[in-house]
C-alpha positions in Angstrom: -68.8 48.6 -5.0 -70.9 49.5 -8.1 -71.0 53.3 -8.2 -74.0 55.2 -9.4 -73.0 57.4 -12.4 -74.2 60.9 -12.0 -74.1 63.9 -14.3 -74.1 67.2 -12.4 -75.7 70.3 -14.1 -75.5 73.5 -12.1 -74.6 77.2 -11.8 -71.7 77.2 -9.2 -72.7 79.0 -6.8 -71.9 78.5 -3.1 -74.4 75.7 -2.5 -73.5 74.1 -5.8 -69.9 74.0 -4.5 -70.9 72.0 -1.4 -73.0 69.6 -3.6 -70.0 68.9 -5.9 -67.9 68.3 -2.8 -70.5 65.9 -1.4 -70.7 64.1 -4.8 -66.9 63.8 -4.9 -66.8 62.5 -1.4 -69.6 59.9 -1.7 -68.2 56.4 -2.0 -71.2 55.1 -4.0 -71.3 58.0 -6.6 -69.2 58.4 -9.7 -69.3 61.9 -11.1 -69.2 61.5 -14.9 -69.1 65.2 -15.8 -70.2 68.7 -14.8 -72.2 70.9 -17.1 -72.7 74.6 -16.3 -75.4 77.1 -17.0 -75.9 80.8 -16.2 -77.7 81.3 -13.0 -76.2 82.3 -9.7 -73.5 84.0 -11.8 -73.0 84.5 -15.6 -71.8 81.5 -17.7 -68.2 82.6 -17.9 -68.0 82.7 -14.1 -69.9 79.5 -13.4 -67.5 77.7 -15.9 -64.5 79.2 -14.1 -65.9 78.2 -10.7 -66.6 74.6 -11.8 -63.0 74.3 -13.1 -61.7 75.8 -9.9 -63.6 73.4 -7.8 -62.3 70.5 -9.7 -58.8 71.8 -9.2 -59.3 72.2 -5.4 -60.7 68.6 -5.2 -57.9 67.2 -7.4 -60.5 65.8 -9.8 -60.4 66.0 -13.6 -64.2 65.8 -14.2 -64.8 67.1 -17.7 -66.7 70.5 -17.6 -69.1 71.4 -20.4 -70.5 74.8 -21.1 -74.2 75.2 -21.6 -76.7 78.0 -21.9 -75.7 81.6 -21.1 -79.3 82.8 -20.8 -82.8 81.4 -20.4 -84.8 80.0 -23.3 -87.2 82.9 -23.7 -86.6 85.5 -20.9 -83.9 87.9 -19.7 -81.2 86.5 -17.5 -81.4 87.3 -13.8 -78.5 86.4 -11.6 -78.2 85.5 -7.9 -75.5 88.0 -7.0 -77.5 89.3 -4.0 -76.7 86.0 -2.2 -73.7 84.5 -4.1 -71.8 87.6 -4.9 -70.7 88.8 -8.4 -68.3 85.9 -8.7 -70.8 83.3 -7.4 -68.5 82.3 -4.6 -69.0 85.1 -2.1 -65.6 86.5 -2.9 -63.8 83.3 -1.7 -60.8 82.4 -3.8 -60.7 79.2 -5.8 -57.4 77.7 -7.1 -56.2 78.8 -10.6 -56.2 76.1 -13.2 -54.9 75.6 -16.7 -57.8 73.4 -17.6 -60.5 74.7 -19.9 -64.0 73.6 -20.6 -64.6 70.9 -23.2 -65.5 72.0 -26.7 -68.7 70.0 -27.0 -72.0 71.6 -25.9 -73.4 70.5 -22.6 -76.6 69.0 -24.1 -74.7 67.0 -26.7 -72.3 65.6 -24.2 -75.1 64.7 -21.8 -76.8 62.7 -24.5 -73.6 60.8 -25.4 -73.2 60.0 -21.7 -76.8 58.8 -21.4 -76.2 56.4 -24.4 -73.0 55.0 -22.8 -74.6 54.3 -19.5 -77.7 52.7 -21.0 -80.4 53.9 -18.7 -78.3 54.0 -15.5 -77.2 57.7 -15.6 -78.6 59.9 -12.9 -78.9 63.6 -13.8 -78.6 66.2 -11.0 -79.9 69.7 -11.7 -78.9 72.4 -9.3 -79.5 75.5 -11.4 -81.9 76.8 -14.0 -83.1 73.9 -16.2 -82.1 75.4 -19.5 -79.4 72.8 -20.4 -81.6 69.8 -19.4 -84.6 71.2 -21.4 -82.4 71.8 -24.4 -81.1 68.3 -24.3 -84.6 66.8 -23.9 -85.9 68.9 -26.8 -83.0 68.1 -29.1 -82.9 64.4 -28.2 -86.5 63.3 -27.4 -85.3 59.8 -26.6 -83.1 61.1 -23.8 -85.9 60.7 -21.3 -85.8 57.0 -21.8 -82.0 56.8 -21.7 -81.5 58.3 -18.2 -82.6 56.8 -14.9 -83.8 60.0 -13.2 -83.5 63.7 -13.0 -83.0 64.9 -9.4 -83.8 68.6 -9.2 -83.0 71.2 -6.6 -85.8 73.7 -7.4 -89.4 74.6 -6.9 -91.7 74.4 -3.9 -95.2 73.1 -3.2 -96.0 75.9 -0.7 -94.0 79.0 -1.2 -91.2 80.9 -3.0 -87.9 82.6 -2.4 -87.4 84.7 -5.6 -91.1 85.8 -5.5 -93.9 84.9 -3.1 -94.7 81.9 -5.4 -91.5 80.9 -7.1 -88.2 79.4 -6.2 -85.2 80.9 -8.1 -84.1 78.0 -10.2 -87.5 77.5 -11.6 -88.3 81.2 -11.9 -85.0 81.8 -13.7 -86.2 79.8 -16.7 -89.8 78.6 -16.2 -90.2 77.5 -19.9 -87.2 75.2 -19.5 -88.6 73.8 -16.2 -92.0 73.1 -17.8 -90.3 71.2 -20.7 -88.5 69.0 -18.1 -91.6 68.4 -15.9 -93.7 67.5 -19.1 -90.9 65.4 -20.6 -92.0 62.0 -19.2 -88.6 61.5 -17.5 -88.6 60.2 -13.9 -88.2 63.3 -11.7 -87.2 63.8 -8.1 -87.9 67.4 -6.8 -86.0 68.7 -3.8 -87.9 72.0 -3.3 -87.8 74.5 -0.5 -89.9 72.3 1.8 -86.9 70.0 2.3 -83.9 72.2 1.3 -84.7 74.8 4.0 -84.5 71.9 6.6 -81.0 71.1 5.1 -78.9 73.6 6.9 -75.7 74.0 9.0 -75.8 76.2 12.0 -73.1 78.9 12.4 -71.3 76.6 14.9 -71.5 73.6 12.6 -70.1 75.6 9.7 -67.3 77.0 11.8 -66.3 73.4 12.7 -65.0 72.7 9.2 -62.4 75.4 9.2 -59.7 73.0 10.1 -59.3 71.9 6.5 -58.4 74.0 3.4 -61.7 73.1 1.7 -63.6 73.9 4.9 -61.9 77.3 5.3 -62.7 78.1 1.7 -66.3 77.1 2.2 -66.7 79.0 5.4 -65.4 82.2 3.7 -67.7 81.6 0.6 -70.8 81.0 2.7 -70.5 83.8 5.4 -72.6 86.3 3.5 -75.4 83.8 2.8 -75.3 82.6 6.4 -75.9 86.1 7.5 -78.8 86.5 5.0 -80.4 83.3 6.2 -80.1 84.2 9.8 -81.7 87.6 9.1 -84.6 85.9 7.3 -85.2 83.8 10.4 -83.6 80.5 9.3 -81.6 78.7 12.0 -78.5 78.4 9.8 -77.1 78.3 6.2 -79.6 76.4 4.0 -77.3 74.4 1.6 -80.1 73.7 -0.9 -78.1 72.0 -3.7 -76.7 69.2 -1.6 -80.2 67.6 -1.3 -80.5 66.0 -4.8 -76.9 64.7 -4.6 -77.4 63.3 -1.1 -80.8 61.8 -2.1 -79.1 59.8 -4.8 -76.4 58.7 -2.4 -78.7 57.8 0.5 -82.4 57.9 0.0 -83.0 56.7 3.5 -82.2 60.2 4.8 -85.2 61.6 3.0 -89.0 61.3 2.8 -91.6 62.4 0.4 -94.6 61.6 -1.8 -95.3 61.0 -5.5 -97.4 63.9 -7.0 -98.2 65.8 -10.1 -96.0 68.9 -10.7 -96.1 71.4 -13.5 -94.8 75.0 -14.0 -96.7 78.2 -14.5 -95.3 80.1 -17.5 -98.0 82.7 -18.3 -99.3 84.4 -15.2 -97.8 87.7 -13.9 -98.0 87.0 -10.2 -97.3 83.3 -10.2 -94.7 83.0 -12.9 -92.3 80.2 -12.2 -94.5 78.5 -9.6 -94.3 74.8 -9.4 -98.0 73.9 -9.3 -98.4 70.7 -7.3 -101.5 68.6 -6.5 -100.0 67.2 -3.2 -102.4 69.2 -1.0 -105.2 69.7 -3.5 -108.6 68.1 -3.7 -108.4 68.2 -7.5 -105.5 66.0 -8.8 -103.5 66.0 -12.0 -104.0 63.1 -14.3 -100.4 62.0 -13.9 -98.0 61.7 -10.9 -94.8 62.7 -12.7 -92.6 63.7 -9.7 -91.4 62.4 -6.4 -91.6 65.4 -4.2 -89.0 65.3 -1.3 -90.4 66.9 1.8 -88.2 65.8 4.8 -84.5 65.2 5.6 -82.7 63.6 8.5 -80.8 66.8 9.3 -78.2 65.0 11.5 -77.3 62.7 8.5 -77.2 65.7 6.2 -74.8 67.6 8.5 -72.6 64.5 8.8 -72.3 64.2 5.0 -71.6 67.8 4.4 -69.0 68.1 7.2 -67.3 64.9 6.0 -67.1 66.2 2.5 -65.6 69.5 3.6 -63.1 67.9 5.9 -62.1 64.8 3.9 -58.8 65.0 2.1 -59.8 62.5 -0.7 -58.3 63.5 -4.0 -58.7 62.3 -7.6 -61.8 60.8 -9.1 -63.0 61.1 -12.6 -64.6 59.1 -15.4 -64.7 60.9 -18.7 -67.6 58.9 -20.1 -68.3 60.9 -23.2 
């Protein structure tokens, strides 16, 4: 089977952890590397978490450090949901591995050159690393196949009434990405809030070591989600990974999407023309709106229960 090479950029992060597990488990995906950014937790912690996840999975994916703060704004973490360590207090294995010395954006560019237009980039945190890469290497947009983003919304927010956290955390970086000319898939709150596991479905994975770890890591967020009226734990970051693995599970529409970087009340809003009479001149983003939840649940549960080990391709 020809596997799809993917580069994961994120801020692990409880839902990032599930996304990495799903990517590792997918038979048609090959994780080339993981790059990390400050977001759910500070950069030191997201780096440690990425390395710990690789250790737990028995995978030697190279891990690259990226930005420790947004391009222009103060850093705001996600500790309210993810805890100070990003993993809800759940313990990851210790590892002697360390992050690679090369910066995330430089390593991403080298990987894009190697894979000659086939590399898929998955963004599951603030877009600072991706924006830095696109700014430093303007031809990067033509050397990658797509950027699949967990972030944004065409109707609402979760960090503010208008803005989803990953976009709000670094709106200038997000605007660079959406204006870059790269092919973009946006998995915003419309679809990610449909991508959940109920409490019972989450408890069912406790029969494996990975599943027990994940249950412990996600308990606090599950409680928060239930308090907010959601039917379960919304595992947002799995969506762009699973979209690349199996597009048939998702539905959406092509639209124009850009980011508000100036206004006080709508800072970080992904402005989309999907439901507007007035349209943007370009349709730069495939906006994912629906997911087959049964298929989503099967994929997540399989990843948390499967004992697959190994898997790497140090392509840079």
